[in-house]
N, CA, C and O atoms as a MOPAC input file, in Angstrom:
PM7 MOZYME 1SCF
protein

 N    129.72700 1   201.14500 1    86.07400 1
 C    128.83600 1   201.04300 1    86.18300 1
 C    128.62400 1   199.90000 1    87.80800 1
 O    129.50400 1   199.34100 1    88.46300 1
 N    127.84500 1   199.90600 1    87.91100 1
 C    126.90900 1   198.67000 1    89.06700 1
 C    125.57200 1   198.37600 1    89.02400 1
 O    124.64300 1   199.16700 1    89.18400 1
 N    125.48700 1   196.52100 1    88.67300 1
 C    124.07700 1   196.01400 1    88.78300 1
 C    123.23600 1   195.81900 1    89.86700 1
 O    123.86800 1   195.10800 1    90.64700 1
 N    122.44100 1   196.00500 1    90.20400 1
 C    121.72700 1   195.80300 1    91.16600 1
 C    120.63900 1   195.27600 1    91.36300 1
 O    119.55500 1   195.72100 1    90.98700 1
 N    120.90700 1   193.89200 1    92.20700 1
 C    119.30000 1   193.41200 1    92.09600 1
 C    119.03600 1   192.60600 1    93.42500 1
 O    119.80800 1   191.95300 1    94.12700 1
 N    117.01100 1   193.00000 1    93.59400 1
 C    117.55400 1   192.92100 1    95.30800 1
 C    116.54400 1   192.04900 1    95.56900 1
 O    115.83100 1   191.83300 1    94.58900 1
 N    116.21600 1   191.41300 1    96.67800 1
 C    115.53100 1   189.93800 1    97.05000 1
 C    114.84400 1   190.08100 1    97.92500 1
 O    114.42100 1   191.20100 1    98.21200 1
 N    114.50200 1   188.91300 1    98.66400 1
 C    113.77200 1   188.99300 1    99.73000 1
 C    112.38000 1   189.67100 1   100.04900 1
 O    111.97200 1   189.66900 1   101.21000 1
 N    111.62600 1   190.26600 1    99.00100 1
 C    110.08600 1   190.51200 1    99.28100 1
 C    109.22600 1   189.21600 1    99.75000 1
 O    109.65500 1   188.14900 1   100.18800 1
 N    108.33600 1   189.48800 1    99.60300 1
 C    106.79800 1   188.60200 1    99.86400 1
 C    105.65500 1   189.11600 1   100.83700 1
 O    105.66500 1   190.23800 1   101.34500 1
 N    104.96300 1   188.44800 1   100.97700 1
 C    103.83500 1   188.65900 1   101.95200 1
 C    104.09200 1   187.92400 1   103.35500 1
 O    104.22200 1   186.75500 1   103.71700 1
 N    104.10000 1   188.97600 1   103.86300 1
 C    103.41100 1   188.70400 1   105.80500 1
 C    102.48000 1   189.56100 1   106.14500 1
 O    101.86300 1   190.40300 1   105.49300 1
 N    102.45400 1   189.24300 1   107.25100 1
 C    101.23400 1   189.89500 1   108.25500 1
 C    101.92700 1   190.95500 1   109.09800 1
 O    103.09400 1   190.92400 1   109.48800 1
 N    100.98500 1   191.92700 1   109.32100 1
 C    101.57700 1   192.98400 1   110.46400 1
 C    101.99600 1   192.36300 1   111.75600 1
 O    101.44300 1   191.53300 1   112.47700 1
 N    103.29500 1   193.09400 1   111.85500 1
 C    104.29000 1   192.77700 1   113.24700 1
 C    105.62700 1   191.61400 1   112.72200 1
 O    106.70300 1   191.47100 1   113.30500 1
 N    105.17600 1   190.90100 1   111.50000 1
 C    106.31100 1   190.24000 1   110.99100 1
 C    107.37600 1   191.00400 1   110.71100 1
 O    107.54800 1   192.22300 1   110.69300 1
 N    108.10400 1   190.02300 1   110.48200 1
 C    109.74400 1   190.81900 1   110.10400 1
 C    110.10800 1   190.37500 1   109.05900 1
 O    109.93500 1   189.15600 1   109.05000 1
 N    110.76200 1   190.94200 1   107.66900 1
 C    111.25400 1   190.38500 1   106.88000 1
 C    112.77000 1   191.08400 1   106.67600 1
 O    113.00900 1   192.19000 1   107.16200 1
 N    113.76200 1   190.33200 1   105.91500 1
 C    115.50100 1   191.15300 1   105.48400 1
 C    115.33500 1   190.78000 1   104.08900 1
 O    115.23400 1   189.69100 1   103.52400 1
 N    115.33700 1   192.35500 1   103.56900 1
 C    115.57500 1   192.35300 1   101.78900 1
 C    117.52800 1   192.47200 1   101.49900 1
 O    118.23800 1   193.15000 1   102.24100 1
 N    117.89100 1   191.94100 1   100.70500 1
 C    118.75300 1   191.77400 1    99.98400 1
 C    118.98300 1   192.43900 1    98.74900 1
 O    118.16700 1   192.42600 1    97.82800 1
 N    120.30300 1   193.13800 1    98.70700 1
 C    120.51900 1   194.08000 1    97.65300 1
 C    122.19800 1   193.45400 1    96.86100 1
 O    123.27100 1   193.93600 1    97.22400 1
 N    122.14300 1   192.81300 1    96.23600 1
 C    123.08100 1   192.08700 1    95.62000 1
 C    123.74200 1   192.93400 1    94.27700 1
 O    123.03300 1   193.28400 1    93.33400 1
 N    125.39300 1   193.23900 1    94.35500 1
 C    125.39100 1   194.78800 1    93.62200 1
 C    126.67400 1   193.40000 1    93.08900 1
 O    126.98200 1   192.35600 1    93.66400 1
 N    127.24900 1   194.11900 1    91.52400 1
 C    128.21200 1   193.60700 1    90.46500 1
 C    128.75900 1   194.84400 1    89.79600 1
 O    128.26800 1   195.97300 1    89.80200 1
 N    129.89200 1   194.41400 1    89.20500 1
 C    130.35500 1   195.72100 1    88.85200 1
 C    131.71100 1   195.97500 1    89.60200 1
 O    132.40000 1   195.10400 1    90.13400 1
 N    131.95800 1   197.24100 1    89.55200 1
 C    133.33300 1   197.73600 1    89.95800 1
 C    132.86600 1   198.58200 1    91.45600 1
 O    131.94900 1   199.35100 1    91.74500 1
 N    134.10600 1   197.94200 1    92.25100 1
 C    133.75400 1   198.97600 1    93.10000 1
 C    132.63500 1   199.69800 1    93.99800 1
 O    132.34200 1   200.84700 1    94.32900 1
 N    132.10300 1   198.18400 1    94.24200 1
 C    130.66400 1   198.68800 1    95.56800 1
 C    131.04300 1   199.19700 1    96.64600 1
 O    130.38000 1   200.15100 1    97.05300 1
 N    132.25700 1   198.72500 1    97.48200 1
 C    132.63400 1   199.58400 1    98.46600 1
 C    132.61700 1   201.00600 1    98.61700 1
 O    132.39300 1   201.61400 1    99.66400 1
 N    133.03200 1   201.79500 1    96.77400 1
 C    132.75300 1   202.93600 1    97.00800 1
 C    131.88100 1   203.78300 1    96.93300 1
 O    131.84500 1   205.01400 1    96.93400 1
 N    130.78200 1   202.52900 1    96.82900 1
 C    129.59100 1   203.60300 1    96.59600 1
 C    128.65300 1   203.82300 1    98.18200 1
 O    128.71200 1   202.90700 1    99.00300 1
 N    127.90900 1   204.95500 1    98.46500 1
 C    126.68600 1   204.96600 1    99.72800 1
 C    125.91800 1   204.13100 1    99.08500 1
 O    125.61900 1   204.30600 1    97.90400 1
 N    125.56600 1   203.25800 1    99.69900 1
 C    123.53300 1   202.43500 1    99.60200 1
 C    122.65700 1   203.27500 1    99.96300 1
 O    122.77100 1   203.97200 1   100.97100 1
 N    121.85500 1   203.29500 1    99.31400 1
 C    119.97800 1   203.31000 1    99.88100 1
 C    118.91100 1   202.70300 1    99.44900 1
 O    118.75000 1   202.17900 1    98.34700 1
 N    118.16700 1   202.77700 1   100.33900 1
 C    116.77600 1   201.65400 1    99.69800 1
 C    115.95800 1   203.04900 1   100.01900 1
 O    116.18800 1   203.93600 1   100.84100 1
 N    114.75100 1   202.86500 1    98.89100 1
 C    113.88600 1   203.74600 1    98.37400 1
 C    112.27900 1   202.28300 1    98.70800 1
 O    112.14200 1   201.18700 1    99.25200 1
 N    111.85500 1   202.79600 1    98.31800 1
 C    109.96600 1   202.48400 1    98.44200 1
 C    109.39800 1   203.58000 1    97.55000 1
 O    109.62000 1   204.78400 1    97.41800 1
 N    108.47100 1   202.57600 1    96.91400 1
 C    107.14800 1   203.27100 1    96.61000 1
 C    105.90000 1   202.42400 1    96.10000 1
 O    105.71000 1   201.29500 1    95.64700 1
 N    105.23700 1   203.42200 1    96.37300 1
 C    103.38000 1   202.72200 1    96.18500 1
 C    103.00400 1   203.51300 1    94.78600 1
 O    103.59100 1   204.49900 1    94.33900 1
 N    102.11100 1   202.97100 1    94.33400 1
 C    101.58800 1   202.86800 1    93.00500 1
 C    100.81800 1   203.89800 1    93.11600 1
 O     99.78700 1   203.86900 1    93.78800 1
 N    101.43800 1   205.46000 1    92.13700 1
 C    100.83900 1   206.22800 1    92.13700 1
 C    101.40600 1   207.36800 1    92.61500 1
 O    100.88800 1   208.43700 1    92.29400 1
 N    102.47200 1   207.35600 1    93.39400 1
 C    103.12000 1   208.36000 1    94.36600 1
 C    104.33300 1   208.28600 1    94.10600 1
 O    104.84300 1   207.50000 1    93.30800 1
 N    104.96400 1   209.21600 1    94.85500 1
 C    106.73800 1   209.43600 1    94.20100 1
 C    107.27900 1   208.28600 1    94.72900 1
 O    106.50800 1   207.44400 1    95.18900 1
 N    108.71400 1   208.06100 1    94.74700 1
 C    109.77100 1   207.12100 1    95.33000 1
 C    110.14800 1   207.76600 1    96.69900 1
 O    110.48500 1   208.94900 1    96.66500 1
 N    110.12400 1   206.96700 1    98.19200 1
 C    110.39100 1   208.04900 1    99.38300 1
 C    111.35600 1   207.24600 1    99.75100 1
 O    111.01900 1   206.07900 1    99.95100 1
 N    112.78600 1   207.60500 1    99.94300 1
 C    113.82900 1   207.26100 1   100.66400 1
 C    113.12100 1   206.31600 1   102.46500 1
 O    112.06700 1   206.62700 1   103.02000 1
 N    114.06400 1   205.26100 1   102.93400 1
 C    113.33300 1   204.64400 1   103.53100 1
 C    114.95800 1   204.63800 1   104.41400 1
 O    114.93200 1   205.03400 1   105.58000 1
 N    116.38200 1   204.16500 1   103.78900 1
 C    117.47600 1   204.30000 1   104.55400 1
 C    118.68800 1   204.43500 1   103.96600 1
 O    118.71300 1   204.15900 1   102.76700 1
 N    119.93000 1   204.86200 1   104.58700 1
 C    120.95800 1   205.23300 1   103.67800 1
 C    121.98900 1   204.48800 1   104.45500 1
 O    121.94800 1   204.22100 1   105.65500 1
 N    123.02700 1   204.15900 1   103.49300 1
 C    124.27800 1   203.70700 1   104.46800 1
 C    126.04400 1   204.38900 1   103.91600 1
 O    126.28600 1   204.08900 1   102.74700 1
 N    126.71100 1   204.87300 1   104.33300 1
 C    127.86400 1   205.26400 1   103.83600 1
 C    128.78500 1   203.98200 1   103.14300 1
 O    128.60000 1   202.86400 1   103.62500 1
 N    129.40900 1   204.07500 1   102.43100 1
 C    130.56000 1   203.77900 1   102.10400 1
 C    130.83700 1   202.05100 1   102.47700 1
 O    130.68000 1   200.99400 1   101.86600 1
 N    131.39200 1   202.50800 1   104.00000 1
 C    132.21200 1   201.68800 1   104.74400 1
 C    131.34400 1   201.31200 1   105.80900 1
 O    131.83500 1   200.68400 1   106.74600 1
 N    129.95200 1   201.63800 1   105.81700 1
 C    128.92000 1   201.65500 1   106.73700 1
 C    128.99600 1   202.06700 1   107.97000 1
 O    128.38200 1   201.51400 1   108.88200 1
 N    129.79100 1   203.12700 1   108.13500 1
 C    130.30800 1   203.80700 1   109.16800 1
 C    129.35800 1   204.44200 1   109.77800 1
 O    129.38800 1   204.58800 1   111.00000 1
 N    128.12000 1   205.03700 1   108.82400 1
 C    126.78500 1   206.04700 1   109.41200 1
 C    125.97500 1   205.61100 1   108.73200 1
 O    126.62600 1   205.06100 1   107.84300 1
 N    124.65400 1   205.42900 1   108.46500 1
 C    123.23800 1   205.64300 1   108.37500 1
 C    122.16000 1   206.18800 1   108.55600 1
 O    122.33300 1   206.72100 1   109.65100 1
 N    120.77400 1   206.51800 1   108.11800 1
 C    120.15200 1   207.47100 1   107.77300 1
 C    118.95900 1   206.69400 1   107.64700 1
 O    118.82500 1   205.80800 1   106.80200 1
 N    118.19300 1   206.98400 1   108.38600 1
 C    116.55700 1   206.36900 1   107.92600 1
 C    115.17000 1   207.79000 1   107.77100 1
 O    115.11800 1   208.89800 1   108.30600 1
 N    114.60800 1   207.37900 1   107.20100 1
 C    113.34900 1   207.92700 1   106.75300 1
 C    112.38500 1   207.86800 1   108.31300 1
 O    112.04800 1   206.91500 1   109.01500 1
 N    112.20200 1   209.04600 1   108.40900 1
 C    111.20000 1   209.41900 1   109.75900 1
 C    109.89500 1   208.05900 1   110.08900 1
 O    109.47900 1   207.55300 1   111.13200 1
 N    109.71500 1   207.93800 1   109.27000 1
 C    107.95100 1   206.28200 1   109.39400 1
 C    108.80700 1   205.01100 1   109.50100 1
 O    108.22000 1   203.93100 1   109.55200 1
 N    110.32100 1   205.06100 1   109.54200 1
 C    110.83900 1   203.39900 1   109.86000 1
 C    111.82000 1   203.55300 1   110.65300 1
 O    112.47400 1   202.51700 1   110.76500 1
 N    112.44400 1   204.96400 1   111.64000 1
 C    113.40300 1   204.99200 1   112.35900 1
 C    112.80100 1   204.13700 1   113.97400 1
 O    111.81600 1   204.51300 1   114.60900 1
 N    113.76500 1   202.86400 1   114.37700 1
 C    113.29100 1   202.22700 1   115.21300 1
 C    113.00800 1   201.05500 1   114.81400 1
 O    113.01000 1   200.22400 1   115.72300 1
 N    112.65200 1   200.49300 1   113.33200 1
 C    111.58100 1   199.56400 1   112.98000 1
 C    112.79800 1   198.74000 1   111.84700 1
 O    113.08700 1   197.54300 1   111.83300 1
 N    113.32200 1   199.81000 1   110.99500 1
 C    114.26600 1   199.20000 1   110.09700 1
 C    115.90400 1   199.33700 1   110.76300 1
 O    116.25900 1   200.10900 1   111.65500 1
 N    116.65900 1   198.43500 1   110.09800 1
 C    118.32400 1   199.26300 1   109.88700 1
 C    118.61300 1   198.39000 1   108.60500 1
 O    118.26700 1   197.27900 1   108.20100 1
 N    119.43200 1   199.44700 1   108.14600 1
 C    120.22100 1   199.41000 1   106.94600 1
 C    121.40700 1   198.41400 1   107.58500 1
 O    121.62700 1   198.30000 1   108.79100 1
 N    122.19800 1   197.64700 1   106.40300 1
 C    123.95300 1   197.20400 1   106.75400 1
 C    124.14500 1   197.08200 1   105.32500 1
 O    123.53800 1   197.24300 1   104.26600 1
 N    125.39100 1   196.68500 1   105.83000 1
 C    126.04900 1   196.28800 1   104.33400 1
 C    127.29600 1   195.51500 1   104.61600 1
 O    127.80000 1   195.79000 1   105.70500 1
 N    127.99000 1   194.51100 1   103.81900 1
 C    128.63300 1   193.52600 1   103.70900 1
 C    128.99600 1   193.90300 1   102.78800 1
 O    128.20800 1   194.04800 1   101.85300 1
 N    130.83500 1   194.33900 1   102.60800 1
 C    131.41700 1   194.88800 1   101.45700 1
 C    132.29600 1   193.69800 1   100.76000 1
 O    132.71900 1   193.76100 1    99.60500 1
 N    132.50700 1   192.56400 1   101.68400 1
 C    132.96500 1   191.40500 1   101.16900 1
 C    132.19200 1   190.68200 1   100.13500 1
 O    132.65800 1   190.05500 1    99.18400 1
 N    130.53400 1   190.91000 1   100.55400 1
 C    130.04500 1   190.27400 1    99.78400 1
 C    129.00800 1   191.32400 1    98.77400 1
 O    127.82700 1   191.11200 1    98.50100 1
 N    129.51500 1   192.02500 1    98.51300 1
 C    129.11200 1   192.72200 1    97.98100 1
 C    127.46300 1   193.00300 1    97.78000 1
 O    126.85400 1   193.05100 1    96.71100 1
 N    126.83400 1   193.20400 1    99.38600 1
 C    125.19400 1   192.95700 1    99.37900 1
 C    125.20000 1   194.04900 1   100.52900 1
 O    126.16800 1   194.13200 1   101.28500 1
 N    124.04200 1   194.92900 1   100.65300 1
 C    123.43900 1   195.46400 1   100.85900 1
 C    121.88300 1   195.11800 1   101.79100 1
 O    120.84900 1   195.10200 1   101.12300 1
 N    121.81700 1   194.93600 1   102.84300 1
 C    120.68400 1   194.11900 1   103.47300 1
 C    119.33100 1   195.38300 1   103.81100 1
 O    119.73300 1   196.48700 1   103.44200 1
 N    118.06900 1   195.44000 1   104.33000 1
 C    117.45600 1   195.84100 1   105.11100 1
 C    116.52600 1   195.07000 1   105.95900 1
 O    115.84800 1   194.15500 1   105.49400 1
 N    116.49400 1   195.36300 1   106.97100 1
 C    116.22200 1   194.28400 1   108.60700 1
 C    115.22000 1   195.57000 1   108.46200 1
 O    115.52400 1   196.75500 1   108.32100 1
 N    113.96500 1   194.97600 1   108.53900 1
 C    112.11200 1   195.21600 1   108.72400 1
 C    112.11100 1   194.28400 1   109.46100 1
 O    112.41300 1   193.10100 1   109.30800 1
 N    111.46800 1   195.32500 1   110.95200 1
 C    111.04600 1   194.32100 1   111.93500 1
 C    109.57100 1   195.61600 1   111.86400 1
 O    109.57800 1   196.75600 1   111.39900 1
 N    108.22000 1   194.67800 1   112.66000 1
 C    107.24900 1   195.09400 1   113.29000 1
 C    106.77300 1   195.88500 1   112.28500 1
 O    106.55200 1   197.08600 1   112.44000 1
 N    106.53100 1   195.05400 1   110.85600 1
 C    106.12100 1   195.81300 1   109.65400 1
 C    104.41200 1   196.04300 1   109.96500 1
 O    103.67400 1   195.26700 1   110.57200 1
 N    104.04200 1   197.41700 1   109.31500 1
 C    102.82500 1   197.97200 1   109.01900 1
 C    102.48600 1   197.45500 1   108.11400 1
 O    103.23000 1   196.68600 1   107.50600 1
 N    100.64500 1   197.84200 1   107.55300 1
 C    100.56700 1   197.62200 1   106.23800 1
 C    100.75500 1   198.57500 1   105.45500 1
 O    100.77500 1   198.34500 1   104.24600 1
 N    100.95100 1   199.97400 1   105.97900 1
 C    101.52700 1   201.25300 1   105.15200 1
 C    103.15200 1   201.14100 1   104.98400 1
 O    103.79900 1   202.01800 1   104.41100 1
 N    103.72700 1   199.99100 1   105.53700 1
 C    105.12200 1   199.48700 1   104.50400 1
 C    104.70600 1   198.83400 1   103.62000 1
 O    105.48400 1   197.93200 1   103.31000 1
 N    103.93900 1   198.86800 1   103.13500 1
 C    103.35100 1   197.84200 1   101.30400 1
 C    103.74500 1   198.87900 1   100.32400 1
 O    103.45400 1   200.07200 1   100.23000 1
 N    104.50400 1   198.07300 1    99.60700 1
 C    105.25100 1   199.27900 1    99.08800 1
 C    106.44300 1   198.08700 1    98.09800 1
 O    106.92100 1   197.00700 1    98.44500 1
 N    106.58600 1   198.81400 1    96.90200 1
 C    108.17800 1   198.12800 1    95.88100 1
 C    109.14500 1   199.06600 1    96.47100 1
 O    109.22400 1   200.28900 1    96.58400 1
 N    109.93800 1   197.92500 1    96.84400 1
 C    111.61700 1   198.52300 1    97.65300 1
 C    112.59200 1   198.29800 1    96.20900 1
 O    112.66900 1   197.56800 1    95.22100 1
 N    113.01500 1   199.04700 1    96.62100 1
 C    114.71600 1   199.18200 1    95.55300 1
 C    115.77100 1   200.00400 1    96.28600 1
 O    115.62600 1   200.97200 1    97.03300 1
 N    116.82900 1   199.39200 1    95.89700 1
 C    118.28300 1   199.56800 1    96.58100 1
 C    118.89600 1   200.71300 1    95.03000 1
 O    118.82400 1   200.59800 1    93.80600 1
 N    119.36100 1   201.55400 1    95.80700 1
 C    120.05900 1   202.40800 1    94.82800 1
 C    121.61100 1   202.69200 1    95.06400 1
 O    121.98300 1   202.20700 1    96.13300 1
 N    122.51400 1   203.28100 1    94.42800 1
 C    124.13400 1   203.67100 1    94.67500 1
 C    124.33000 1   204.79100 1    94.48300 1
 O    124.01700 1   205.29500 1    93.40400 1
 N    124.84600 1   205.43200 1    95.37300 1
 C    125.53100 1   206.78100 1    94.97100 1
 C    127.34500 1   207.10300 1    95.13000 1
 O    128.14500 1   206.90500 1    96.04300 1
 N    127.45600 1   207.65400 1    93.82300 1
 C    129.14900 1   207.79000 1    93.60200 1
 C    129.51100 1   208.40300 1    94.89500 1
 O    130.54000 1   207.89200 1    95.33800 1
 N    128.86700 1   209.60500 1    95.88200 1
 C    129.45100 1   210.32100 1    97.07700 1
 C    129.34700 1   209.44700 1    97.98900 1
 O    128.29900 1   209.31500 1    98.62100 1
 N    130.61700 1   208.57000 1    98.24600 1
 C    130.39100 1   207.34600 1    99.38500 1
 C    130.29400 1   207.68300 1   100.45200 1
 O    129.71300 1   206.80000 1   101.08300 1
 N    130.72700 1   209.10200 1   101.49900 1
 C    130.10700 1   209.49900 1   101.86500 1
 C    128.84300 1   210.21700 1   102.64200 1
 O    128.51300 1   210.33000 1   103.82200 1
 N    128.31000 1   210.64200 1   101.38500 1
 C    127.01600 1   211.41700 1   101.42100 1
 C    125.43800 1   210.51200 1   101.49800 1
 O    125.08900 1   209.48100 1   100.92300 1
 N    124.75200 1   211.36100 1   102.41900 1
 C    123.40200 1   209.96600 1   102.58700 1
 C    122.81900 1   210.60600 1   102.03800 1
 O    123.02100 1   211.72800 1   102.50300 1
 N    121.87600 1   210.68000 1   100.95400 1
 C    121.17800 1   211.90800 1   100.63400 1
 C    119.52000 1   211.22100 1   100.19900 1
 O    119.45700 1   210.76200 1    99.05900 1
 N    118.57200 1   211.16600 1   100.82800 1
 C    117.39100 1   211.36400 1   100.96800 1
 C    116.54900 1   211.09100 1    99.62000 1
 O    115.66300 1   210.25400 1    99.44900 1
 N    117.17300 1   212.21000 1    98.53900 1
 C    116.27200 1   212.05500 1    97.42600 1
 C    116.92600 1   211.27700 1    96.33000 1
 O    118.13800 1   211.06700 1    96.27200 1
 N    116.08300 1   210.88600 1    95.51000 1
 C    116.21000 1   209.62700 1    94.66600 1
 C    117.07600 1   210.17700 1    93.60800 1
 O    117.89000 1   209.41700 1    93.08200 1
 N    116.98700 1   211.60700 1    93.17100 1
 C    117.64400 1   211.95000 1    91.86600 1
 C    118.96800 1   211.99200 1    92.14800 1
 O    119.65900 1   212.46400 1    91.24500 1
 N    119.79100 1   211.47500 1    93.58800 1
 C    121.15400 1   211.73600 1    93.68900 1
 C    121.53800 1   210.44500 1    93.87800 1
 O    122.44200 1   210.16900 1    94.66700 1
 N    120.78300 1   209.36900 1    93.05500 1
 C    121.39700 1   208.10700 1    92.63300 1
 C    121.60200 1   207.82000 1    91.32300 1
 O    120.93000 1   208.34600 1    90.43600 1
 N    122.52800 1   206.98100 1    91.10300 1
 C    123.26500 1   206.96300 1    89.88800 1
 C    122.79000 1   205.26600 1    89.58600 1
 O    122.69700 1   204.86900 1    88.42400 1
 N    122.54200 1   204.44600 1    90.63900 1
 C    121.91900 1   202.63700 1    89.85500 1
 C    120.86700 1   202.78100 1    90.52200 1
 O    120.61200 1   203.58700 1    91.41700 1
 N    120.19900 1   201.90800 1    90.02700 1
 C    118.86300 1   201.56800 1    90.28000 1
 C    118.32200 1   199.65600 1    90.15200 1
 O    118.08000 1   199.16100 1    89.05100 1
 N    118.21600 1   198.80000 1    91.52500 1
 C    118.01200 1   197.45000 1    90.95600 1
 C    116.47400 1   197.87000 1    90.48800 1
 O    115.98000 1   198.98300 1    90.30600 1
 N    115.87400 1   196.44200 1    90.35600 1
 C    114.48200 1   196.60000 1    89.63200 1
 C    113.65000 1   196.53300 1    90.62100 1
 O    112.44500 1   196.55800 1    90.37100 1
 N    114.06300 1   196.44400 1    91.81700 1
 C    112.68300 1   196.57200 1    92.80100 1
 C    112.24300 1   194.98600 1    93.09000 1
 O    112.30500 1   194.06000 1    92.28100 1
 N    111.70100 1   194.93100 1    94.71700 1
 C    110.95900 1   193.82600 1    94.99000 1
 C    109.69000 1   194.11600 1    95.70900 1
 O    109.70800 1   195.14300 1    96.38700 1
 N    108.84600 1   193.58100 1    95.70200 1
 C    107.40100 1   193.93000 1    96.22800 1
 C    107.36900 1   193.43100 1    97.92900 1
 O    107.92400 1   192.41200 1    98.33900 1
 N    106.61400 1   194.37000 1    98.76000 1
 C    106.34900 1   193.93300 1    99.86400 1
 C    105.46100 1   193.66600 1   100.26900 1
 O    104.86200 1   194.57300 1    99.69100 1
 N    104.45500 1   193.03100 1   100.98700 1
 C    103.11100 1   193.33200 1   100.99000 1
 C    103.10600 1   192.38800 1   102.62700 1
 O    103.46200 1   191.29500 1   103.06700 1
 N    102.37700 1   193.80000 1   103.14400 1
 C    102.00900 1   193.28600 1   104.58100 1
 C    100.29100 1   193.52500 1   104.81700 1
 O     99.62300 1   194.53800 1   104.60800 1
 N     99.89500 1   192.24900 1   105.30600 1
 C     98.97900 1   192.28500 1   105.08500 1
 C     98.30700 1   192.49100 1   107.11200 1
 O     98.63800 1   191.77600 1   108.05800 1
 N     97.60500 1   193.37100 1   107.12500 1
 C     96.52200 1   193.40000 1   108.85500 1
 C     95.59500 1   192.27900 1   109.37400 1
 O     94.99400 1   192.41900 1   110.43900 1

């Protein structure tokens, strides 16, 4: 069992930066691949970024490539999402998630086993 708690969301202006954190508690955080998803009200949850268990490989949704960076610190049981050049269309609730397959980065929310409660990111124009 893994418990995930996101933090770092807030209200920013377009072109600003924000860093989200996801703190994990429970067993064997370093054995999970981790992902960030986002959801706009009334729409499906969409893949933002993912990272393998050891941080050796990352993948991104097309709309955030070059702007967002995912990283993890296994010593701190934390995964991060650095978001730069934010746009109003990035406004959403952001969730982190853990996947048991350590080397696989899945863009599908159904492949993740544990989820945080989400943190709101609002980007004003």
